[in-house]
C-alpha positions, 0 to 999 in steps of 0.5 A: 537512478531508475531504482531510486525513482521507483522507490520514491514513486512507491513511498509517494503512493503510500504516503498519499494513501496514508493521508487519504485514511485521515482526510476521508476516512468513511470508505476505508471504515467500510472495508474494515471486516467486522470481525476485527476488534475495536472500531473501524475507524481505529483501524482506518487510522491505524492503517493510514499511520502504517502506510505513512511510516512505511512511505518514510522508511522507503524514502530514506535509502538507509531504511529502504529495504526494511520499509520495502518489505514492511510494505509487502507485508501491508499490501498483503495485510490489507487484501481481506479488506478488498475482498470485503469490498468486492463482496459487499459491492457484488450488487453495485452497478457495473463500474463500481463492481469492476473497480471493487473486484479489479482491487484484488488482483491489483494487490499482486503488482503492488507486492511485487513492486515492494519486493523489488524495491527491497531486492534493489535497495542500496544498489548504485549506479555503476560509475563511469570509467575515466 
């Protein structure tokens, strides 16, 4: 079913991103706004754990709706980090600047995807008539 395939893809995207927070945390540390209390590394790891947990919730059909709603919230919550990255990279070469600026509107389709996954969670494919 297409909805299930889409949900599994979203879960893999989130799980992969979460794992990268642990394998290569430095770029994520740099995106953490200084105004947040605690260390940037703690926020990097916490967001990695959140992404992995949300991925697991989306992967399981019974928790898919809640997980997808949490994913939409998570995508919105990390938007300030993307703004910080765009600001910090404003003087970088054009390709890097484009990458940083491109992340900003890129959150919109991610949020829409998560909301669509939440709306369609639990739907089953129509059964053929005998």
